[in-house]
N, C-alpha and C positions, 0 to 999 in steps of 0.2 A: 504494499499500500504506500501511498505517497508520503504519509507521515513517517513511516519507517525509513524510507529513503532520505527524508529530511534529517532524521536522527543521525544516520551514518554520515551524512554530509557534515553535520555539526560536529560530530565526534572527530572526523578527520581534520576539520579545520582547527578544532581545539588542540588536537595532538600535534599537528604539524606546525601551527603558528603560534600556539600558546598565547603569550601576552603581547604579541606583535601588533601590527597596525589594524587587524580586524577586531571586531567586538564579539567574542565568543559568547558572552553572557546574553547579548541581544539576540543572537541566533537561537540560543537555547530557550530563551523566553518565548520567542516566536514558535518554536517547535512545541513547547509545552502547551501553549494556547491552542494550537491546531490539533494536538493529539488528545486533549482532554476528553472528547466524546468516546474515545476508544478505551479509556481507562476506568470503566465502571467496575464496581465491586462484583466479585464472583460469589454466588451462593454455593455452599458446600453440602447443603442438605442436612437432615437431622442425624445426630449421632445415635447409634443403636445400643450402645453398652460397652463398657470397657473390657479389653481383651489383653492378655499378656502378649505383646507384639515383639518380644525380644527376638533378635535375629539379624541377619545380614540382608541388605536391600540395595538395589539400584535405584537411587533417588534422582528424579529429574525435576528441574525448576524451569517452567516456561514463563519467561518474562513478558510483560506487555510490549517490550521493545521489539521482540521478534519471537513470538510464541512457537513458530515452526523450528526454531533452533534451540532446543532446551540445553541448559547447562547440567551436566551429569556429575554424580557423586557416588563414591563407594561408601555406603552408610552402615553403621552398626547401631542397632536400637537396643537399649537395655531398660527393662522395666522392673522396678522393685516393688513386688506385691506385698512385702512384709510391713509396709507403712501405709497409713491412711491419711490423706489421699495417696494413691500410688505415685511413685516418682518415675520419671522417664528421662533418660539421657540419650541424646543422639550425637554420635561422633561421625563426621562425614568428611571425606577427602575428595577434592576435585579430581575429575578424570580428564585425561587429554582428549581432545577432539579426535585426534589421529591415534587409534589403537587402544584408547581408554586406559592408559597407564596412569598410576597415581602420580599426581603432581601437587606441589605446594604443601601448605600446612593443613593439618587436621583441624576442622572446625567443630567446636563442641558447645552444646547447650543442654540445660537441664530444666525440667518443669514438673508440673504435677498433672495427673490424669483424673479428671472428674468422674463421677459415678456413671455418667452417660458415655464416657470414652473420650471426651473432649480434652485437648491439651493445647498449650501455647509454648513455643520455644523461641527464646531471644538469643540470637547468635552475636549480637553486638555488631561491631565493625569487622567486616571480613575482606580478604583479598582473594580474588579469582585470578590465578596466573594466566598469562596470555595464551598458553597451550591449551587451557581448558575453556577459554572464552569463546563459546560457539557463535556468539553474535559478531565479534570482531577479533578473529583468531590472531594471536601474537601480541594483543594489547592487554595489559593487566587491567583489571576492573576492581575498584574499591567501592563497597556498599555496606549499608546496614541491612540486617536480615532478620525477619521473624517468620516462623512457620506456625500456622494454626490448622488443626485437623482432628481426626478421630481415630481411635484404635479399634475399629469395628471388627477387623479380622487379623489373623496373624500372617496373612499372605500379602496384604495390600493396605496402604494408608494413603490418604490424599487430603488436600485442603488448599488454603490460600497462602501465598507468599507476599510479604509486605516489607516496607522499608524504603530505601532510596539509594540509587547509584550516586556517588559523589565524584568518581573519576573513571574514565576520561571525560565524562559529561555529567551534569546534574539531571537526573531523571527519577521521578517517583516510581516505585514498584507496585503501588496499589492496583489491583486487578490482575496480578500474576497468580499462577497456580503451581502446585507441585503434586507429584505422585511418587510413591515408593513401592516397588514390587520386590517381594522376597526372592532371593537368588541363592543357589547352592554352589558356590565356588566361582564359576566362570562368569564374569561380568561382560565379557566381550560379545556374547551371543544373545544376551537378554534384550528384549525389546522394551525400551523405556516407555513409561506412561506418565504424563506430566499433569494430568487433571483428573478430577472425579468423573466417573461415568454418569451420563444422564439417562434418566428413565424414559 
């Protein structure tokens, strides 16, 4: 779509020219105004109950910037059912676009699981290495990130991704989605799912 092309143009201008003669903030403001209608909040549906979803997952985040190019992670979910409310920890490492090798630092967040299975995870400020940046391969991205979803099954979890990209351009992530599908060892052959199924 035109607004996604505008985003990439703005990113390239910001990366290449930085604080030179152009006004990158003006270009980004223009992009944000034009793309606002496409950043509506995404409904995740009702949570059906909490489940111990501990295990390994291929986690995919589809951003509003380019939903067809999800950022992939090797994620480990650990649920502590001995406390109430349950505690959930997600440790995820970015995967390279080419070959899905682990790159960069492990990103970790801990939260609680409500009785209906709902959870929120705040990862704070994260860095996605350029090798894992499916939107603009080769360019590091810095963003704040929160994931909100449900532990309805032990094979799949999904929900919304929120926060904001701060580099290489300033873009809100509201309206982004994520999905995590359980895997048994080989992450290279699993098909990523980056949003909740619709009924």
